C-alpha positions as CSV (number, residue, x, y, z in Angstrom):
1,M,-0.1,0.1,0.1
2,R,2.7,2.4,0.8
3,H,4.6,2.1,-2.6
4,L,1.1,2.4,-4.3
5,L,0.6,5.8,-2.7
6,L,4.2,6.8,-3.3
7,G,3.7,6.5,-7.0
8,I,0.4,8.0,-6.9
9,C,1.3,11.0,-5.0
10,A,4.3,11.4,-7.3
11,S,2.1,11.7,-10.7
12,A,-1.0,13.5,-9.0
13,G,0.1,16.8,-9.1
14,G,0.6,17.9,-5.5
15,L,0.1,17.4,-1.5
16,V,-3.5,18.2,-2.0
17,A,-4.4,15.7,-4.7
18,A,-2.1,13.2,-3.2
19,A,-3.9,13.6,0.1
20,G,-7.3,13.2,-1.8
21,V,-6.2,10.1,-3.6
22,A,-4.8,8.7,-0.3
23,V,-7.9,9.2,1.8
24,V,-9.8,7.4,-1.2
25,L,-7.3,4.5,-0.9
26,L,-7.1,4.0,2.8
27,A,-11.1,4.6,3.0
28,G,-11.0,1.4,0.4
29,E,-8.5,-0.3,2.4
30,A,-10.7,0.2,5.6
31,A,-13.9,-1.2,4.0
32,S,-12.0,-4.4,2.8
33,Q,-10.9,-5.1,6.0
34,G,-14.1,-4.9,7.9
35,G,-17.8,-5.6,6.9
36,S,-18.6,-8.3,4.7
37,A,-17.6,-9.0,0.9
38,R,-20.8,-7.6,-0.3
39,E,-20.1,-4.3,1.6
40,T,-16.5,-4.5,0.1
41,S,-17.8,-4.9,-3.1
42,L,-20.7,-2.5,-3.0
43,A,-17.9,0.4,-1.5
44,A,-15.7,-0.1,-4.6
45,W,-18.4,-0.1,-6.7
46,E,-19.6,3.4,-5.5
47,R,-15.9,4.6,-6.3
48,I,-15.9,3.1,-9.9
49,A,-19.5,4.6,-10.4
50,T,-18.0,8.1,-9.8
51,V,-15.6,7.2,-12.8
52,L,-18.4,6.0,-14.9
53,Q,-20.7,8.8,-14.2
54,H,-18.1,11.8,-14.8
55,P,-18.6,13.7,-17.9
56,R,-15.1,12.2,-19.8
57,C,-17.4,8.9,-19.7
58,V,-21.3,9.8,-20.4
59,N,-20.5,12.3,-23.1
60,C,-20.3,9.5,-25.1
61,H,-21.9,6.9,-23.4
62,H,-25.1,8.9,-23.9
63,P,-28.4,7.4,-25.4
64,D,-29.6,10.5,-27.6
65,A,-26.4,12.3,-28.9
66,P,-23.0,12.6,-27.8
67,L,-22.1,15.6,-25.5
68,V,-19.1,17.5,-25.4
69,G,-16.9,19.5,-22.6
70,D,-17.2,19.1,-18.9
71,A,-21.0,20.8,-18.6
72,S,-21.8,18.2,-21.4
73,R,-22.7,20.3,-23.9
74,P,-24.6,19.4,-27.1
75,H,-21.8,18.3,-29.7
76,M,-21.5,20.8,-32.6
77,P,-22.1,20.2,-35.3
78,R,-25.1,17.8,-34.5
79,V,-23.7,14.3,-35.6
80,V,-25.8,10.9,-35.4
81,R,-24.1,7.5,-34.4
82,G,-24.5,6.1,-37.9
83,R,-24.5,2.2,-38.3
84,D,-20.8,1.3,-37.0
85,S,-21.1,4.3,-34.5
86,K,-18.5,6.4,-36.3
87,G,-20.6,8.5,-37.7
88,A,-23.0,9.0,-40.9
89,P,-21.4,8.9,-44.3
90,G,-20.0,12.5,-45.2
91,M,-19.9,13.1,-41.6
92,R,-17.6,10.5,-39.9
93,C,-16.4,11.1,-36.6
94,N,-12.5,10.4,-38.1
95,N,-13.5,13.7,-40.1
96,C,-12.4,16.3,-37.1
97,H,-11.3,13.8,-34.4
98,G,-7.1,12.8,-35.2
99,E,-6.2,9.3,-34.7
100,H,-3.1,10.4,-32.4
101,S,-3.8,13.5,-30.5
102,N,-5.9,16.5,-29.4
103,N,-6.1,19.3,-32.0
104,E,-5.8,22.2,-29.4
105,A,-5.5,24.9,-31.6
106,S,-9.6,24.1,-32.4
107,N,-9.8,22.2,-28.8
108,V,-11.1,19.1,-30.7
109,P,-10.0,15.9,-28.8
110,G,-8.6,12.6,-31.0
111,A,-7.5,9.2,-30.1
112,A,-7.2,6.2,-32.3
113,D,-10.4,4.7,-33.2
114,W,-12.2,7.7,-32.4
115,K,-16.1,6.2,-32.0
116,L,-19.2,6.3,-30.1
117,P,-20.0,2.7,-27.8
118,P,-22.6,0.6,-29.0
119,R,-25.9,1.4,-28.4
120,T,-25.8,-1.3,-25.7
121,M,-23.3,0.1,-23.8
122,M,-25.3,3.8,-22.8
123,W,-25.7,4.5,-19.4
124,A,-25.9,8.2,-18.9
125,K,-29.2,8.4,-17.9
126,M,-29.0,5.4,-15.7
127,S,-28.8,4.7,-11.8
128,I,-25.4,3.5,-10.4
129,G,-27.1,0.2,-9.8
130,D,-28.5,-0.1,-13.0
131,I,-25.4,0.6,-15.0
132,C,-23.9,-2.0,-12.7
133,R,-26.4,-4.4,-13.8
134,S,-25.8,-3.1,-17.5
135,I,-21.9,-3.4,-17.6
136,K,-21.9,-7.0,-16.0
137,N,-24.4,-8.3,-18.8
138,P,-22.4,-9.8,-21.7
139,A,-25.5,-9.1,-23.9
140,R,-24.9,-5.4,-23.2
141,N,-21.1,-5.1,-22.6
142,G,-19.7,-6.6,-26.2
143,G,-19.7,-9.7,-24.7
144,R,-17.2,-9.3,-22.0
145,S,-16.1,-11.3,-19.1
146,L,-15.5,-9.1,-16.1
147,Q,-11.6,-9.4,-16.5
148,G,-12.4,-8.6,-20.2
149,L,-14.4,-5.7,-19.0
150,L,-11.0,-4.4,-16.9
151,K,-8.7,-5.2,-19.5
152,H,-11.2,-3.2,-22.0
153,A,-10.7,-0.2,-19.2
154,I,-7.1,-0.4,-19.2
155,E,-6.0,-0.9,-22.9
156,D,-9.1,0.9,-24.9
157,S,-7.4,4.1,-26.4
158,L,-10.5,6.3,-25.6
159,I,-10.7,5.3,-22.2
160,Q,-6.9,5.8,-21.9
161,W,-8.0,9.3,-23.3
162,A,-10.6,9.9,-20.6
163,W,-7.1,9.7,-17.9
164,E,-5.5,12.2,-19.9
165,P,-7.7,14.5,-22.2
166,G,-5.3,17.3,-22.4
167,G,-6.0,21.2,-22.7
168,K,-8.2,22.3,-20.2
169,R,-10.3,19.3,-19.8
170,E,-11.1,17.9,-16.6
171,S,-10.1,14.0,-16.2
172,V,-11.5,11.3,-14.6
173,P,-11.8,11.6,-10.9
174,M,-9.0,9.1,-9.7
175,P,-5.8,7.6,-11.2
176,Q,-6.3,5.0,-13.3
177,T,-4.0,2.9,-11.2
178,V,-6.4,3.5,-8.3
179,F,-9.6,2.6,-10.6
180,T,-8.0,-0.5,-11.5
181,D,-7.4,-1.3,-7.8
182,F,-11.4,-0.9,-6.9
183,F,-12.3,-2.8,-9.8
184,E,-10.3,-5.6,-9.1
185,E,-11.5,-5.5,-5.9
186,W,-15.3,-5.5,-7.0
187,V,-14.6,-8.2,-9.1
188,R,-12.8,-10.5,-6.2
189,T,-15.6,-9.8,-3.5
190,G,-18.4,-10.6,-5.8
191,A,-19.2,-7.9,-8.2
192,H,-22.4,-7.2,-6.2
193,C,-24.7,-4.2,-7.6
194,P,-26.5,-1.8,-5.5
195,N,-30.3,-2.3,-5.4
């Protein structure tokens, strides 16, 4: 735990951020030392949900149309998903969103294979319990096991972008290593979902 805290503190950008991360980690550690596996699992899920409900995630996991920015404003120009979730003919996502990085001059984000998630992976308007049940369901999560979901969260280029969105965009609310720890704890303790 100490080595994990030191690594996070060194990369979190200051004592205040490091202290906040340390509190989150220690709270998670305390939850796993006391209480039932279900309680520990639910506590870990609550921390995971803070990431999944952040604008970096819900802006694209939105059932109506993609949103943009920390304030989740409508995407301009108006776009539609298209059959492959990469936009309609003539209005493809990669017309504006580059493959490699953000275009800071225009403030347009970019990452490899920019696209919307499949319709089955929309959760922006769901409760945290419904999000939990939805992502656990292989029929809704792209056929992934729980370990497959974690691998997806660690390796997908668009998810990686959410941790380092660049410009003045707010990152998701915890370092990826901490998210991974909570996800692994959630799975290890039964992957329980709140009612």
